[in-house]
C-alpha positions in Angstrom: 149.5 89.4 -47.7 153.1 90.4 -48.6 154.5 87.3 -46.8 152.3 84.9 -48.7 153.1 86.5 -52.1 156.8 86.4 -51.2 156.5 82.7 -50.4 155.1 82.1 -53.9 157.8 84.2 -55.5 160.3 81.9 -53.9 158.8 79.0 -55.8 158.4 80.5 -59.2 160.8 77.9 -60.6 158.8 75.0 -59.2 156.4 74.8 -62.1 153.5 74.5 -59.8 150.0 74.6 -61.1 149.3 77.8 -59.1 151.8 79.7 -61.3 151.6 80.8 -64.9 154.9 82.3 -65.6 154.2 84.3 -68.8 157.3 86.5 -68.2 159.7 83.5 -68.3 158.2 82.1 -71.5 158.2 85.5 -73.2 161.8 86.1 -72.2 162.8 82.7 -73.6 161.0 83.5 -76.9 162.8 86.8 -77.2 166.1 85.2 -76.5 165.7 82.2 -78.8 164.0 83.8 -81.8 163.9 87.5 -81.4 160.2 87.4 -81.0 157.5 88.5 -83.4 154.3 90.1 -82.1 152.1 87.0 -82.9 154.5 84.8 -80.9 153.4 86.3 -77.6 150.4 85.5 -75.5 149.1 89.0 -75.0 148.9 91.8 -77.5 150.0 94.4 -74.9 153.7 94.1 -74.2 153.5 94.9 -70.5 151.2 91.9 -69.9 153.7 89.6 -71.5 156.1 90.5 -68.6 153.7 89.2 -66.0 153.3 86.2 -63.8 149.8 85.0 -62.7 149.6 83.4 -59.3 146.6 81.6 -57.7 146.2 81.2 -53.9 143.3 81.0 -51.4 142.2 84.4 -50.2 143.2 85.2 -46.6 139.8 86.8 -46.0 138.0 83.8 -47.4 140.0 81.1 -45.8 137.9 78.1 -44.9 136.1 78.4 -41.6 136.5 75.8 -39.0 133.4 73.6 -38.6 134.3 72.1 -35.3 134.4 68.5 -36.7 137.3 66.3 -37.3 138.5 64.1 -40.2 141.0 61.4 -40.6 143.5 60.2 -43.3 145.8 57.3 -43.5 149.4 58.1 -44.3 152.2 55.6 -44.8 154.8 55.6 -41.9 157.6 53.1 -41.6 155.9 50.8 -44.0 152.6 50.8 -42.2 149.5 53.0 -42.5 149.0 55.5 -39.7 145.7 57.3 -39.1 146.0 61.1 -38.7 143.2 63.2 -37.2 142.8 66.8 -38.3 140.3 69.7 -38.2 137.8 69.7 -41.1 137.2 72.9 -42.9 134.4 74.3 -45.1 134.7 73.8 -48.9 136.6 76.1 -51.1 134.2 77.8 -53.5 134.5 80.0 -56.6 135.5 83.4 -55.2 137.7 82.0 -52.4 140.7 81.8 -54.7 142.6 85.0 -55.5 144.5 85.7 -58.8 147.6 87.8 -58.4 149.3 89.6 -61.2 153.0 89.8 -60.4 155.3 92.1 -62.4 159.1 91.5 -61.8 161.5 94.4 -61.6 163.9 92.6 -63.8 162.7 90.2 -66.5 166.1 88.3 -66.3 165.7 87.9 -62.5 162.0 87.2 -62.2 162.2 85.9 -58.6 164.2 88.9 -57.5 161.3 91.0 -56.5 158.5 93.0 -58.2 155.1 94.5 -57.8 151.8 92.6 -57.4 148.1 93.2 -57.9 145.2 91.1 -56.6 143.0 91.0 -59.6 140.0 89.8 -57.5 139.8 93.2 -55.8 137.7 95.3 -58.1 138.3 98.6 -56.4 141.1 100.5 -58.1 142.0 97.5 -60.2 141.9 99.3 -63.6 144.2 102.1 -62.4 146.5 99.6 -60.7 146.7 97.4 -63.8 147.6 100.5 -65.9 150.3 101.6 -63.3 151.9 98.2 -63.3 151.7 97.2 -67.0 150.5 100.3 -69.0 147.4 98.3 -70.1 144.3 100.4 -70.3 141.3 98.2 -69.5 138.7 100.6 -70.8 140.3 101.2 -74.3 138.6 100.0 -77.4 139.9 97.7 -80.1 140.1 94.0 -81.0 143.5 93.5 -79.4 142.5 95.2 -76.2 139.2 93.1 -76.0 141.2 89.9 -76.6 143.7 90.7 -73.8 140.8 91.6 -71.4 139.1 88.2 -72.2 142.4 86.4 -71.6 142.7 87.9 -68.2 139.1 87.1 -67.4 139.5 83.5 -68.4 142.6 83.1 -66.3 140.7 84.6 -63.3 137.8 82.2 -64.0 140.0 79.1 -63.6 140.5 77.5 -60.1 144.2 76.8 -61.0 146.7 77.4 -63.7 147.3 73.8 -64.9 148.5 73.9 -68.5 145.7 71.6 -69.6 143.0 73.8 -68.1 144.6 76.9 -69.6 144.9 75.5 -73.1 141.5 73.9 -73.1 139.7 77.0 -71.7 141.3 79.2 -74.4 140.5 76.7 -77.2 136.9 76.4 -76.0 136.6 80.1 -76.0 138.0 80.4 -79.5 141.2 82.2 -78.5 144.3 81.2 -80.4 147.4 81.4 -78.4 151.0 80.3 -79.0 151.7 76.8 -77.9 154.9 77.8 -76.2 152.9 79.2 -73.3 151.3 75.9 -72.5 153.8 73.5 -71.0 151.9 70.4 -72.1 152.6 68.3 -75.2 149.9 67.5 -77.7 150.1 63.8 -76.9 149.6 64.5 -73.2 146.7 66.8 -73.9 145.1 64.2 -76.1 145.6 61.5 -73.5 143.7 63.6 -70.9 141.0 64.6 -73.4 140.5 60.9 -74.3 140.1 60.0 -70.6 137.4 62.7 -70.1 135.6 61.9 -73.3 135.4 58.2 -72.2 133.8 59.4 -69.0 131.2 61.4 -71.0 130.2 58.6 -73.4 127.7 56.7 -71.1 125.6 59.8 -70.8 124.6 59.7 -74.4 122.6 56.5 -73.8 120.0 58.9 -72.2 119.5 60.8 -75.4 120.7 58.7 -78.3 118.7 55.8 -79.7 121.2 52.9 -80.2 119.0 51.5 -82.9 119.4 54.6 -85.0 121.5 54.0 -88.2 123.4 57.2 -87.2 123.7 56.4 -83.5 127.6 56.3 -83.6 127.8 59.6 -85.5 125.2 61.3 -83.2 127.0 59.9 -80.1 130.4 61.3 -81.1 128.8 64.6 -82.0 127.0 64.8 -78.7 130.2 64.0 -76.7 132.1 66.7 -78.4 129.3 69.2 -77.8 129.4 68.2 -74.1 133.2 68.7 -74.2 132.8 72.2 -75.6 129.9 73.0 -73.3 128.8 76.0 -75.4 125.9 74.8 -77.7 123.4 74.6 -74.8 120.4 74.4 -77.2 121.9 71.1 -78.6 122.5 69.9 -75.1 119.0 70.8 -73.9 117.8 67.2 -73.8 120.5 66.1 -71.4 120.0 69.3 -69.4 116.3 68.4 -69.0 117.1 64.7 -68.1 119.4 65.7 -65.3 117.2 68.6 -64.1 119.9 71.2 -64.7 119.0 74.9 -64.5 119.5 76.0 -68.1 121.1 79.2 -66.9 123.8 77.2 -65.1 124.2 74.4 -67.7 127.4 75.8 -69.3 129.2 76.2 -65.9 128.0 72.7 -64.7 129.2 70.9 -67.8 132.6 72.6 -67.7 132.8 71.9 -63.9 132.1 68.2 -64.6 134.9 68.2 -67.1 137.1 69.9 -64.6 136.4 67.4 -61.8 137.1 64.5 -64.3 140.4 66.2 -65.3 141.5 66.3 -61.6 140.5 62.7 -61.2 142.9 61.9 -64.0 145.6 64.0 -62.4 145.0 62.5 -59.0 145.4 59.0 -60.3 148.5 59.8 -62.3 150.2 61.6 -59.4 149.1 59.4 -56.5 152.4 57.6 -56.2 154.3 60.9 -56.1 151.9 62.3 -53.5 152.4 59.2 -51.3 156.1 59.5 -51.8 156.0 63.0 -50.3 153.8 61.7 -47.4 156.3 59.0 -46.8 159.1 61.5 -46.6 157.2 63.4 -44.0 156.5 60.3 -41.9 159.8 58.5 -42.2 163.4 59.5 -41.6 163.4 61.8 -44.6 162.1 64.9 -42.8 164.8 64.9 -40.2 168.1 66.8 -40.1 171.0 65.0 -41.8 173.3 65.7 -38.8 172.9 65.7 -35.0 171.1 68.7 -33.6 170.1 69.7 -30.0 166.9 68.2 -28.7 165.0 71.6 -28.6 165.8 72.1 -32.3 164.7 68.6 -33.1 161.4 69.2 -31.3 160.8 72.4 -33.2 161.4 70.6 -36.5 159.1 67.7 -35.4 156.4 70.3 -34.7 156.9 71.9 -38.2 156.6 68.4 -39.7 153.3 67.8 -37.9 151.9 71.1 -39.2 152.8 70.3 -42.8 151.6 66.8 -42.5 148.2 67.9 -41.1 147.7 70.4 -43.9 148.7 67.8 -46.5 146.6 65.1 -45.0 143.5 67.4 -45.1 144.0 68.1 -48.8 144.6 64.4 -49.5 141.5 63.4 -47.7 139.4 66.2 -49.3 140.5 65.1 -52.8 139.8 61.5 -52.3 136.4 62.2 -50.7 135.3 64.4 -53.7 136.4 61.7 -56.1 134.5 59.1 -54.0 131.3 61.1 -54.2 131.8 61.6 -58.0 132.6 57.9 -58.8 130.0 56.4 -56.6 127.3 58.6 -58.2 128.7 57.9 -61.7 128.9 54.1 -61.2 125.5 53.9 -59.6 123.9 55.4 -62.7 126.1 54.5 -65.6 127.7 51.2 -64.6 125.0 49.6 -62.4 122.1 51.4 -64.0 120.7 52.4 -60.6 119.4 55.6 -59.0 120.1 58.8 -61.0 119.6 61.1 -58.0 123.2 61.0 -56.6 124.6 61.9 -60.0 122.1 64.8 -60.3 123.2 66.0 -56.9 126.8 65.8 -58.0 126.1 67.9 -61.1 124.3 70.5 -59.0 127.3 70.7 -56.7 129.9 70.3 -59.4 131.0 73.9 -59.6 131.9 73.9 -55.9 133.5 70.5 -56.1 135.6 71.6 -59.1 137.0 74.6 -57.2 137.5 72.6 -54.0 139.4 69.7 -55.6 141.4 72.1 -57.6 142.5 74.0 -54.5 143.5 70.7 -52.7 145.4 69.1 -55.6 147.1 72.4 -56.4 148.2 72.8 -52.8 149.6 69.3 -52.7 151.3 69.6 -56.1 152.8 72.9 -55.1 154.1 71.3 -52.0 155.6 68.3 -53.9 157.2 70.6 -56.5 158.9 72.7 -53.8 159.9 69.6 -51.9 161.5 68.1 -55.0 163.2 71.3 -55.8 164.8 71.6 -52.4 165.8 67.9 -52.0 166.9 67.1 -55.5 170.6 67.0 -54.7 170.3 65.7 -51.1 170.9 62.1 -50.1 167.8 60.2 -49.2 165.9 63.5 -49.1 167.7 64.6 -45.9 168.8 68.2 -45.4 170.9 70.1 -42.9 168.8 71.5 -40.0 168.8 75.1 -41.3 167.8 74.0 -44.8 165.2 71.7 -43.5 163.7 74.5 -41.4 163.5 76.7 -44.4 161.9 74.0 -46.5 159.3 73.1 -43.8 158.4 76.8 -43.3 157.9 77.2 -47.0 155.8 74.1 -47.2 153.7 75.4 -44.4 153.0 78.5 -46.4 152.2 76.9 -49.8 150.2 73.8 -48.7 147.1 75.9 -47.9 
């Protein structure tokens, strides 16, 4: 476990969606403005010096199914088909949340202590030993901090949009400085998701009603919040949703739609990384002996296979979603595929989050290490280090 956590420490500066660097933002607030208590995310000072990290659990790594999948990757201007082992879906509970406390707040990546929050045994004592936070204490501030930690754990990734939206939906006010997303970007994503929600209202709103527009808007916002389940009961019944699971299902649908937006927006960058792996970019910038070149080529194949699996998984989940959505809301056909999508939406949400987070983490690390290189090429030693790191983070 230590090796994997160390690999993530090396990439704290990448801004990847698996990392929520509370400590860095807190330190910046203290440096820039001296810092008032209400400027910080947590009420407890020790928690504001933390970094939250998401990654698949080792013990819950996807099990090989014995089947194969394929993906098409651009190579030398042409599409090349790659075959790779398929794995079981990533589900809620397969992703661990680590709390990392650096030894030195001014050198966050220089080392520290970490705690796997998903391991219940001894967690309360370990959290106190690391941060001084007493989980069992009473008080409004303590309760708020506990809920913040729980919400972070309940998310499949630490994307700024998901963090901000989840806290707002839960009624928790938090300083905007901790969410590295502009309001305009947040509203753009929100608009995309709300537009996806709108067709569902035709199942419960009479278009001939003089208040149809008002009711439609209200219904969409209730669906966005996913909390007033009594109000949403008609649509819950229409789509045969278990009322006890309705809140999670509506939030998961929103989450899958968010990752659809992110996938579309970042597709060119993902393909740029794939192109680097399959063209002359992922080769040493200078001559090396044949055995070293062969070792590097094997590392490239390993990284490519992992990346291709996540790319294929993401596109397949979105294919399932959009085919079911269009069959019902665009073509007015069979509702059963969309009902099946909703039933499986929680797993699909965590699964696509794991794949897109893995790819984005890899891309962020790749950009960080090749930013100053010519044509993305690195010296053999630097390329070896980068490929080894990519092999550890694209999981």
